[in-house]
Z-matrix of the N, CA and C atoms (Angstrom, degrees):
N
C 1 1.556
C 2 1.519 1 106.65
N 3 1.297 2 113.15 1 131.57
C 4 1.562 3 120.39 2 178.29
C 5 1.560 4 108.39 3 -88.45
N 6 1.323 5 118.84 4 156.75
C 7 1.390 6 120.20 5 177.68
C 8 1.567 7 103.78 6 -96.76
N 9 1.393 8 110.95 7 175.50
C 10 1.563 9 113.58 8 -177.12
C 11 1.456 10 112.31 9 -66.98
N 12 1.300 11 120.35 10 -32.73
C 13 1.468 12 120.19 11 -179.99
C 14 1.534 13 113.76 12 -67.10
N 15 1.272 14 114.11 13 -38.60
C 16 1.542 15 118.62 14 173.10
C 17 1.488 16 111.44 15 -64.54
N 18 1.366 17 118.83 16 -45.71
C 19 1.392 18 122.64 17 179.79
C 20 1.577 19 111.09 18 -58.86
N 21 1.433 20 112.70 19 -51.05
C 22 1.426 21 118.99 20 178.07
C 23 1.475 22 111.38 21 -55.27
N 24 1.350 23 120.28 22 -46.95
C 25 1.384 24 121.94 23 177.83
C 26 1.599 25 115.18 24 -66.49
N 27 1.200 26 119.46 25 -28.14
C 28 1.488 27 124.94 26 177.07
C 29 1.534 28 107.66 27 -68.78
N 30 1.396 29 114.32 28 -42.41
C 31 1.492 30 119.49 29 -175.54
C 32 1.617 31 106.27 30 -70.46
N 33 1.210 32 115.92 31 -37.76
C 34 1.531 33 118.23 32 -178.70
C 35 1.472 34 110.98 33 -67.80
N 36 1.351 35 115.85 34 -43.95
C 37 1.526 36 117.53 35 -175.56
C 38 1.432 37 112.76 36 -81.38
N 39 1.299 38 124.24 37 -35.08
C 40 1.468 39 129.95 38 -179.37
C 41 1.566 40 112.14 39 -75.07
N 42 1.392 41 110.18 40 -45.93
C 43 1.461 42 113.65 41 -167.09
C 44 1.519 43 107.63 42 -80.88
N 45 1.343 44 124.16 43 -10.99
C 46 1.445 45 122.59 44 -177.38
C 47 1.447 46 114.09 45 -92.37
N 48 1.375 47 118.48 46 -5.83
C 49 1.388 48 116.64 47 -175.51
C 50 1.486 49 110.92 48 -85.33
N 51 1.285 50 120.45 49 135.20
C 52 1.472 51 124.49 50 -176.51
C 53 1.621 52 102.94 51 -70.25
N 54 1.354 53 116.20 52 124.64
C 55 1.389 54 121.93 53 177.14
C 56 1.646 55 116.64 54 -53.52
N 57 1.281 56 110.37 55 -25.77
C 58 1.469 57 113.39 56 -178.81
C 59 1.469 58 113.74 57 -76.97
N 60 1.297 59 115.42 58 -4.50
C 61 1.391 60 121.28 59 175.45
C 62 1.484 61 117.74 60 -106.31
N 63 1.357 62 114.68 61 -2.90
C 64 1.520 63 121.71 62 177.42
C 65 1.562 64 109.78 63 -60.33
N 66 1.228 65 112.62 64 132.12
C 67 1.566 66 118.40 65 171.45
C 68 1.510 67 111.00 66 -59.39
N 69 1.175 68 120.32 67 -34.96
C 70 1.500 69 126.39 68 -175.37
C 71 1.545 70 112.87 69 -102.50
N 72 1.256 71 117.70 70 3.14
C 73 1.424 72 127.49 71 -173.42
C 74 1.573 73 113.16 72 -52.41
N 75 1.321 74 116.94 73 -30.83
C 76 1.460 75 118.37 74 -178.10
C 77 1.581 76 111.19 75 -89.09
N 78 1.249 77 116.27 76 3.78
C 79 1.474 78 118.36 77 -177.99
C 80 1.576 79 102.55 78 -79.92
N 81 1.325 80 115.11 79 161.83
C 82 1.517 81 120.23 80 177.28
C 83 1.545 82 109.74 81 -61.01
N 84 1.299 83 119.86 82 148.66
C 85 1.443 84 122.21 83 -178.12
C 86 1.520 85 106.08 84 -61.42
N 87 1.497 86 114.00 85 154.39
C 88 1.387 87 122.35 86 -176.82
C 89 1.535 88 105.74 87 -76.07
N 90 1.336 89 117.61 88 168.07
C 91 1.416 90 126.24 89 172.76
C 92 1.533 91 111.77 90 -56.22
N 93 1.333 92 114.47 91 -41.00
C 94 1.492 93 114.46 92 -175.33
C 95 1.568 94 107.03 93 -71.62
N 96 1.256 95 116.85 94 -45.53
C 97 1.515 96 119.49 95 176.77
C 98 1.582 97 108.41 96 -53.52
N 99 1.304 98 116.51 97 -51.99
C 100 1.490 99 118.77 98 179.26
C 101 1.493 100 113.98 99 -52.82
N 102 1.320 101 118.47 100 -44.20
C 103 1.511 102 123.69 101 178.91
C 104 1.463 103 110.66 102 -63.75
N 105 1.316 104 114.20 103 -53.33
C 106 1.575 105 119.50 104 -179.88
C 107 1.449 106 110.92 105 -62.40
N 108 1.299 107 121.57 106 -42.66
C 109 1.488 108 121.67 107 -177.62
C 110 1.448 109 114.55 108 -66.28
N 111 1.562 110 111.81 109 -33.71
C 112 1.522 111 114.23 110 176.82
C 113 1.548 112 110.20 111 -68.81
N 114 1.335 113 118.59 112 -38.37
C 115 1.389 114 123.08 113 174.27
C 116 1.490 115 112.13 114 -60.29
N 117 1.241 116 117.09 115 -50.59
C 118 1.495 117 116.95 116 -179.80
C 119 1.425 118 114.28 117 -64.01
N 120 1.361 119 115.79 118 -38.92
C 121 1.591 120 121.54 119 178.11
C 122 1.477 121 106.47 120 -59.70
N 123 1.240 122 123.91 121 -44.31
C 124 1.446 123 128.71 122 -175.47
C 125 1.491 124 108.69 123 -67.22
N 126 1.371 125 120.29 124 -48.27
C 127 1.476 126 126.41 125 175.34
C 128 1.476 127 111.33 126 -54.19
N 129 1.324 128 113.42 127 -45.16
C 130 1.566 129 123.51 128 -175.23
C 131 1.569 130 109.68 129 -75.00
N 132 1.210 131 114.79 130 -21.51
C 133 1.418 132 123.85 131 -168.73
C 134 1.520 133 116.48 132 63.62
N 135 1.322 134 113.58 133 42.05
C 136 1.325 135 122.87 134 -170.06
C 137 1.618 136 107.67 135 -121.20
N 138 1.299 137 117.79 136 152.09
C 139 1.519 138 121.19 137 -179.02
C 140 1.600 139 109.65 138 -59.27
N 141 1.347 140 111.39 139 139.26
C 142 1.398 141 121.32 140 174.22
C 143 1.627 142 111.25 141 -98.35
N 144 1.240 143 114.20 142 125.98
C 145 1.432 144 122.29 143 179.93
C 146 1.447 145 116.53 144 -110.01
N 147 1.309 146 117.35 145 97.72
C 148 1.464 147 121.82 146 -175.14
C 149 1.522 148 117.58 147 -77.76
N 150 1.347 149 115.88 148 10.45
C 151 1.459 150 118.61 149 -175.86
C 152 1.509 151 107.75 150 -108.72
N 153 1.285 152 124.49 151 2.23
C 154 1.331 153 126.04 152 -176.20
C 155 1.584 154 112.53 153 -64.14
N 156 1.300 155 112.19 154 150.53
C 157 1.596 156 110.95 155 172.88
C 158 1.567 157 110.19 156 -90.60
N 159 1.312 158 115.36 157 176.03
C 160 1.475 159 117.78 158 -171.57
C 161 1.600 160 106.91 159 -56.54
N 162 1.299 161 117.11 160 -49.48
C 163 1.464 162 116.66 161 179.73
C 164 1.420 163 117.18 162 -61.91
N 165 1.352 164 118.93 163 -37.72
C 166 1.516 165 125.44 164 177.36
C 167 1.529 166 103.95 165 -65.11
N 168 1.303 167 119.45 166 -44.91
C 169 1.489 168 119.81 167 -174.98
C 170 1.538 169 107.63 168 -62.52
N 171 1.267 170 116.09 169 -47.85
C 172 1.535 171 116.98 170 -179.47
C 173 1.406 172 110.27 171 -55.09
N 174 1.373 173 120.82 172 -51.25
C 175 1.410 174 122.23 173 -176.52
C 176 1.644 175 108.11 174 -60.08
N 177 1.242 176 117.39 175 -38.57
C 178 1.526 177 121.95 176 -173.19
C 179 1.595 178 103.16 177 -73.24
N 180 1.236 179 117.29 178 -35.28
C 181 1.575 180 120.84 179 178.92
C 182 1.430 181 110.04 180 -64.64
N 183 1.380 182 119.55 181 -39.15
C 184 1.512 183 123.03 182 172.74
C 185 1.465 184 110.17 183 -65.83
N 186 1.247 185 125.56 184 -46.57
C 187 1.470 186 124.22 185 173.76
C 188 1.403 187 115.83 186 -56.13
N 189 1.335 188 115.01 187 -44.07
C 190 1.426 189 117.38 188 -174.79
C 191 1.639 190 109.70 189 -75.92
N 192 1.283 191 114.01 190 -27.02
C 193 1.400 192 115.62 191 177.29
C 194 1.570 193 112.53 192 -66.22
N 195 1.373 194 112.36 193 -38.28
C 196 1.407 195 116.39 194 178.41
C 197 1.599 196 109.88 195 -62.25
N 198 1.335 197 113.56 196 -42.34
C 199 1.520 198 123.03 197 178.58
C 200 1.558 199 113.28 198 -57.85
N 201 1.307 200 110.46 199 -44.63
C 202 1.508 201 113.58 200 -177.07
C 203 1.541 202 115.14 201 -95.58
N 204 1.352 203 116.04 202 -8.95
C 205 1.464 204 115.61 203 -179.50
C 206 1.446 205 115.03 204 92.44
N 207 1.391 206 121.38 205 -11.37
C 208 1.372 207 131.37 206 -177.19
C 209 1.545 208 113.02 207 -56.65
N 210 1.249 209 116.33 208 -33.37
C 211 1.435 210 125.44 209 179.51
C 212 1.397 211 122.52 210 -74.69
N 213 1.373 212 111.89 211 -13.45
C 214 1.426 213 121.08 212 -177.78
C 215 1.485 214 111.72 213 -68.12
N 216 1.374 215 116.25 214 132.51
C 217 1.469 216 122.39 215 176.18
C 218 1.525 217 106.20 216 -65.71
N 219 1.376 218 109.62 217 139.44
C 220 1.520 219 116.38 218 175.14
C 221 1.471 220 113.49 219 -61.18
N 222 1.221 221 122.25 220 132.90
C 223 1.466 222 124.57 221 174.60
C 224 1.592 223 114.45 222 -101.79
N 225 1.285 224 113.43 223 139.07
C 226 1.426 225 118.82 224 175.99
C 227 1.330 226 113.80 225 121.46
């Protein structure tokens, strides 16, 4: 189990990197990306493309999070 400081640091370090600069960005999307992207696509009522690369999937996830509101930071 990770503590909140570790989780916060991971979010800051991983989420800030531009997907176009990822070394493995041109590899097929991960299973987790596939699953989450499929869910977001269904919620947003938008087409799901299972041929995206890791980098493309990451960018599409961000787009669909904005559409669905899932990317909003929790308030309170």
